[in-house]
C-alpha positions as CSV (number, residue, x, y, z in Angstrom):
1,M,-11.5,-21.6,9.3
2,A,-9.2,-22.1,6.4
3,N,-5.6,-23.3,5.9
4,I,-3.9,-20.5,3.9
5,L,-0.6,-20.8,2.1
6,Y,0.6,-17.2,2.0
7,I,3.3,-16.4,-0.6
8,G,4.7,-13.0,-0.2
9,D,6.7,-10.7,2.0
10,G,6.0,-12.1,5.5
11,F,7.6,-9.3,7.5
12,S,5.0,-8.0,9.9
13,G,6.2,-4.4,9.5
14,S,5.6,-4.4,5.7
15,T,2.2,-3.7,4.2
16,A,2.1,-7.3,2.7
17,G,3.1,-8.7,6.1
18,Q,0.3,-6.8,7.7
19,R,-2.2,-8.6,5.5
20,A,-0.7,-11.9,6.5
21,D,-1.2,-10.9,10.1
22,A,-4.7,-9.8,9.4
23,L,-5.5,-13.3,8.0
24,K,-4.2,-14.8,11.2
25,R,-6.3,-12.4,13.3
26,L,-9.4,-13.6,11.4
27,G,-8.6,-17.1,12.8
28,H,-7.1,-18.7,9.8
29,A,-4.0,-21.0,9.9
30,V,-1.5,-19.1,7.8
31,E,1.7,-20.7,6.5
32,I,4.0,-18.0,5.1
33,K,6.5,-18.6,2.4
34,D,8.5,-15.5,1.4
35,P,10.1,-15.6,-2.1
36,Y,11.6,-12.1,-1.5
37,K,13.7,-13.6,1.4
38,A,14.4,-16.8,-0.5
39,F,15.8,-14.9,-3.5
40,E,17.1,-11.9,-1.6
41,R,20.5,-11.8,-3.2
42,K,19.1,-12.0,-6.7
43,L,16.6,-9.2,-5.9
44,K,19.2,-6.7,-4.8
45,S,21.9,-4.5,-6.4
46,L,22.7,-4.9,-10.1
47,M,21.1,-8.4,-10.3
48,G,17.9,-7.0,-8.8
49,A,17.8,-4.2,-11.4
50,L,18.3,-6.7,-14.2
51,N,15.5,-8.9,-12.9
52,F,13.2,-5.9,-12.5
53,R,13.8,-4.8,-16.1
54,T,13.4,-8.2,-17.6
55,G,10.2,-9.1,-15.7
56,Y,12.1,-11.7,-13.6
57,A,12.6,-13.9,-16.6
58,L,16.0,-15.1,-15.3
59,L,14.4,-16.0,-11.9
60,Q,11.7,-18.4,-13.2
61,S,13.6,-21.7,-13.1
62,G,14.8,-21.0,-9.6
63,M,11.3,-19.9,-8.6
64,I,9.7,-23.1,-10.0
65,N,12.1,-25.3,-8.0
66,W,11.5,-23.2,-4.9
67,L,7.8,-23.6,-5.2
68,K,8.0,-27.3,-5.8
69,Q,9.9,-27.6,-2.5
70,V,7.4,-25.3,-0.8
71,M,4.5,-27.6,-1.9
72,T,6.4,-30.6,-0.7
73,D,7.2,-29.1,2.7
74,L,3.7,-27.8,3.6
75,K,2.6,-28.5,7.1
76,A,-1.1,-28.8,6.0
77,K,-2.9,-29.0,2.7
78,P,-4.0,-25.5,1.9
79,D,-7.7,-24.5,1.3
80,I,-6.5,-21.3,-0.4
81,I,-3.2,-20.0,-1.8
82,W,-2.8,-16.3,-1.3
83,V,-0.2,-14.6,-3.6
84,D,0.7,-11.1,-2.5
85,M,2.0,-9.0,-5.4
86,G,2.9,-11.9,-7.7
87,E,5.5,-10.1,-9.7
88,L,8.1,-12.9,-9.3
89,M,5.9,-15.8,-10.7
90,G,5.1,-16.7,-14.3
91,P,2.6,-19.3,-15.6
92,E,4.8,-22.3,-14.9
93,C,4.9,-21.2,-11.2
94,L,1.2,-21.1,-11.1
95,K,1.0,-24.6,-12.6
96,V,3.2,-25.9,-9.7
97,M,0.8,-24.3,-7.2
98,K,-2.2,-25.7,-8.9
99,S,-1.1,-29.2,-7.7
100,A,-2.7,-28.2,-4.3
101,N,-6.1,-28.2,-6.1
102,C,-7.4,-25.1,-4.3
103,P,-8.3,-21.6,-5.3
104,I,-5.3,-19.3,-5.9
105,V,-5.8,-15.6,-5.1
106,L,-3.7,-12.8,-6.4
107,Y,-3.7,-9.6,-4.4
108,N,-1.8,-6.7,-6.0
109,V,-1.9,-3.1,-4.7
110,D,0.5,-1.8,-7.4
111,D,-0.3,-1.0,-11.1
112,P,0.7,-4.2,-12.9
113,T,-1.1,-3.3,-16.1
114,G,0.0,0.3,-16.1
115,P,2.9,1.9,-18.1
116,R,5.2,3.1,-15.4
117,D,7.4,0.1,-14.6
118,G,8.1,-1.2,-18.1
119,N,8.6,-5.0,-18.1
120,R,8.5,-5.5,-14.3
121,F,5.2,-7.3,-14.3
122,R,5.6,-9.3,-17.5
123,A,5.6,-12.7,-15.7
124,L,2.6,-11.7,-13.7
125,I,0.6,-10.5,-16.7
126,K,1.2,-13.9,-18.4
127,S,-0.1,-15.6,-15.3
128,I,-3.3,-13.6,-14.9
129,P,-5.6,-16.2,-16.6
130,L,-4.4,-18.9,-14.1
131,Y,-5.5,-17.2,-11.0
132,D,-9.0,-18.0,-9.6
133,V,-9.5,-14.6,-7.9
134,I,-7.7,-11.4,-8.6
135,A,-8.0,-8.3,-6.3
136,V,-6.6,-5.0,-7.5
137,V,-7.0,-1.4,-6.3
138,R,-8.0,0.5,-9.5
139,P,-11.1,0.1,-11.6
140,E,-9.0,0.4,-14.8
141,T,-6.6,-2.3,-13.5
142,A,-9.6,-4.6,-12.9
143,R,-10.9,-4.0,-16.5
144,E,-7.4,-4.6,-17.9
145,C,-7.0,-7.8,-16.0
146,E,-10.4,-9.0,-17.3
147,A,-9.3,-8.2,-20.8
148,L,-6.2,-10.3,-20.2
149,G,-8.3,-13.3,-19.3
150,G,-8.6,-12.8,-15.5
151,K,-11.4,-14.5,-13.7
152,N,-13.3,-13.2,-10.6
153,V,-11.5,-9.9,-10.7
154,M,-12.3,-7.6,-7.8
155,H,-11.8,-3.9,-7.4
156,V,-11.1,-3.2,-3.7
157,F,-9.8,-0.1,-1.9
158,R,-6.5,-0.1,-0.2
159,S,-6.6,-0.6,3.6
160,Y,-5.2,0.5,6.9
161,D,-4.2,-2.1,9.5
162,E,-6.4,-2.4,12.6
163,V,-3.4,-3.1,14.9
164,M,-0.3,-1.5,13.3
165,H,-2.0,1.8,12.7
166,R,-4.1,2.1,15.8
167,P,-3.7,5.6,17.4
168,F,-2.0,6.2,20.7
169,L,-4.5,6.5,23.6
170,S,-3.1,9.9,24.4
171,K,-0.9,12.4,22.5
172,D,1.2,12.6,25.6
173,E,2.6,9.2,24.6
174,I,3.9,10.6,21.3
175,P,7.7,11.4,21.4
176,E,8.3,15.1,20.9
177,K,10.5,14.5,17.8
178,F,7.4,13.3,15.9
179,K,5.2,16.3,16.7
180,S,4.7,18.9,14.0
181,D,2.3,21.4,12.5
182,V,2.1,19.9,9.0
183,V,3.8,16.7,7.9
184,F,4.4,14.8,4.7
185,I,5.6,11.2,5.0
186,G,6.8,9.8,1.8
187,T,9.7,9.0,-0.6
188,W,11.2,11.5,-3.0
189,M,10.6,10.1,-6.5
190,R,12.1,11.2,-9.7
191,Y,9.6,12.8,-12.1
192,E,6.9,13.0,-9.4
193,R,7.9,16.6,-8.5
194,R,7.1,16.2,-4.8
195,D,10.1,18.3,-3.9
196,E,8.7,21.2,-6.0
197,F,5.4,20.9,-4.3
198,M,7.0,21.0,-0.9
199,L,9.2,23.9,-1.8
200,R,6.1,25.8,-2.9
201,L,4.5,25.2,0.5
202,V,7.6,26.4,2.3
203,E,7.7,29.5,0.1
204,M,4.1,30.3,1.0
205,G,4.9,30.0,4.8
206,V,3.6,26.5,5.6
207,P,5.7,24.9,8.4
208,V,6.0,21.5,6.8
209,S,8.0,18.6,8.1
210,I,9.2,15.9,5.7
211,W,9.9,12.2,6.6
212,G,11.1,9.8,3.9
213,D,13.9,8.3,1.9
214,R,15.9,9.6,-1.0
215,W,15.1,13.3,-0.5
216,Q,18.9,14.0,-0.6
217,K,18.7,13.1,-4.3
218,S,16.3,16.0,-5.0
219,P,17.9,19.0,-6.8
220,N,16.0,21.1,-4.3
221,F,17.3,19.4,-1.2
222,S,19.5,22.3,-0.1
223,R,16.4,24.4,0.2
224,L,14.3,21.7,1.9
225,E,17.0,20.2,4.2
226,S,15.9,22.2,7.2
227,H,12.4,20.7,6.8
228,W,13.6,17.1,6.3
229,R,13.2,15.3,9.6
230,G,14.6,11.9,8.7
231,N,14.3,8.7,6.7
232,A,11.2,6.5,6.1
233,L,9.1,5.7,9.2
234,S,7.4,2.5,10.1
235,G,5.5,0.9,12.9
236,R,4.6,3.0,15.9
237,D,7.0,5.8,14.7
238,Y,4.9,6.2,11.6
239,V,1.7,6.4,13.6
240,A,3.3,8.9,16.0
241,A,4.3,11.2,13.2
242,I,0.7,11.1,11.8
243,Q,-1.1,11.6,15.1
244,G,1.6,14.0,16.3
245,S,0.9,16.4,13.5
246,K,-1.9,18.9,13.2
247,I,-2.3,18.2,9.4
248,C,-1.0,15.3,7.2
249,I,-0.5,15.8,3.5
250,G,-1.2,12.9,1.2
251,M,0.3,12.8,-2.3
252,L,-0.4,10.4,-5.2
253,S,1.9,8.6,-7.6
254,K,0.9,9.9,-11.0
255,G,3.0,7.2,-12.7
256,N,0.8,4.6,-10.9
257,R,-2.5,6.2,-11.9
258,D,-3.4,6.6,-8.2
259,L,-6.7,8.2,-7.1
260,H,-6.1,7.2,-3.5
261,T,-3.3,5.6,-1.6
262,T,-2.8,3.7,1.6
263,R,-2.1,7.0,3.3
264,S,-5.6,8.1,2.3
265,L,-6.9,5.5,4.8
266,E,-4.0,5.2,7.3
267,I,-3.9,8.9,8.1
268,P,-7.5,9.3,9.3
269,F,-7.5,5.9,11.1
270,A,-4.3,6.8,13.0
271,G,-5.8,10.1,14.2
272,G,-4.4,12.5,11.6
273,L,-6.2,15.2,9.5
274,F,-6.0,14.0,5.9
275,C,-5.1,16.8,3.5
276,G,-5.0,15.2,0.0
277,E,-5.4,15.9,-3.7
278,R,-8.9,16.3,-4.8
279,T,-9.8,13.1,-6.8
280,S,-13.0,11.2,-7.5
281,E,-12.0,8.5,-5.1
282,H,-11.1,10.9,-2.3
283,T,-14.3,12.7,-2.6
284,Y,-16.2,9.4,-2.6
285,L,-14.5,8.4,0.6
286,Y,-14.7,11.6,2.6
287,K,-16.9,14.7,2.7
288,E,-14.8,17.6,1.7
289,N,-14.1,20.1,4.5
290,E,-16.0,17.9,7.0
291,E,-14.0,14.6,7.1
292,A,-10.9,15.6,5.1
293,V,-9.5,18.6,3.2
294,F,-8.6,18.5,-0.5
295,W,-6.6,20.6,-2.9
296,S,-5.8,20.7,-6.6
297,D,-2.4,22.4,-6.5
298,A,0.2,23.6,-4.1
299,A,-1.3,27.1,-3.7
300,E,-4.7,25.6,-2.6
301,C,-2.9,23.2,-0.3
302,A,-0.9,25.9,1.4
303,K,-4.0,28.1,1.9
304,A,-5.9,25.2,3.4
305,C,-3.0,24.3,5.8
306,L,-2.5,27.9,6.9
307,D,-6.3,28.4,7.5
308,L,-6.6,25.2,9.5
309,L,-3.6,26.0,11.7
310,K,-5.4,29.1,12.8
311,N,-8.6,27.3,13.7
312,N,-8.1,24.6,16.4
313,A,-11.8,23.8,16.8
314,R,-12.4,23.2,13.0
315,R,-9.2,21.2,12.7
316,E,-10.2,18.9,15.6
317,A,-13.7,18.5,14.2
318,I,-12.4,17.3,10.8
319,T,-9.9,15.0,12.4
320,V,-12.5,13.3,14.6
321,A,-15.0,13.1,11.7
322,G,-12.4,11.5,9.4
323,M,-11.5,8.9,12.1
324,R,-15.1,8.0,12.4
325,K,-15.7,7.8,8.7
326,V,-12.8,5.6,7.8
327,R,-13.9,3.1,10.4
328,D,-17.5,3.2,9.1
329,L,-16.2,2.4,5.6
330,Q,-14.7,-0.9,6.9
331,L,-11.5,-0.6,5.0
332,G,-9.2,-2.3,7.4
333,N,-7.0,-5.2,6.4
334,E,-9.2,-7.6,8.1
335,D,-12.3,-6.2,6.3
336,I,-10.6,-6.4,2.8
337,C,-9.1,-9.9,3.5
338,K,-12.5,-11.2,4.6
339,K,-14.1,-10.0,1.4
340,I,-11.5,-11.5,-0.8
341,L,-11.6,-14.9,1.1
342,T,-15.3,-15.0,0.8
343,R,-15.1,-14.7,-3.0
344,A,-12.2,-17.3,-3.1
345,L,-14.1,-19.9,-1.1
346,A,-17.1,-19.6,-3.4
347,V,-15.3,-20.3,-6.7
348,K,-14.3,-23.5,-8.3
349,T,-10.6,-23.8,-9.1
350,S,-9.5,-23.5,-12.7
351,V,-7.7,-26.3,-14.5
């Protein structure tokens, strides 16, 4: 097994932290160094907004010094360095890490080469040629990374976590407050029009419950407030809201060029019926109306939800088939991490 230096958000409840935990479950010795914690003050409030908009240019000298200290303080020489997200580190940071003389992996589930976030990923984009393996979740991102000089670029699907998202053994264990007919778990985002979509469902008679942050900022919140159940969910509460609902709506981020999201995998794994937008990746993953339900607009989504709520047997059959399919696809964190590590251990480090 390998000694892995993991550079990223190490909190077990975060999606990045779940990947670090998955690496440990695979039997690797994982040493976590969290730049988001080390530079927490500079990544919040007005300073955080400035760093975001300038591609973390003002953070680079501090990050270089931090990494030099990290490399000095290591408990064991790493066989692999795993960088999760990588937005905070420019080329000089990569050169510091290369002193370990081992493969450096970049794993990024965002859209670093896409247009939505302006200069946010400027430092990362300059660093792409220096990584030895790059794993991204969109085929177009993979092509764009290769065009930027990336080596060993892998397109992988997002993943659920085998431990964090495991379903409850019985629905009797789920607290009543997390039970619902139809649920959407997600953040309100400006320009994504999720509030308009939810409002349309409500107007068509869908008993939808909403969990997530920032919904109070929606201009339609007064009309949706009675359907809003609370802020963002995590851990077992997140699983409870999925498994405790008869139907779970999954929405994409258009700004991020999504064709599937982590919800697309977490919902069926956790025991929910996935009701998502019809895309090429969703229809690749699941058989429509057998393992998941798809829609192209709010009207089609509403009709699908109302029909399913009337048919318990069909709803249960789709839920069970979706649970089985997502496991057969082997898209857990451990599965994806194993695939990336296999590629990393097979490559020679770049100079």
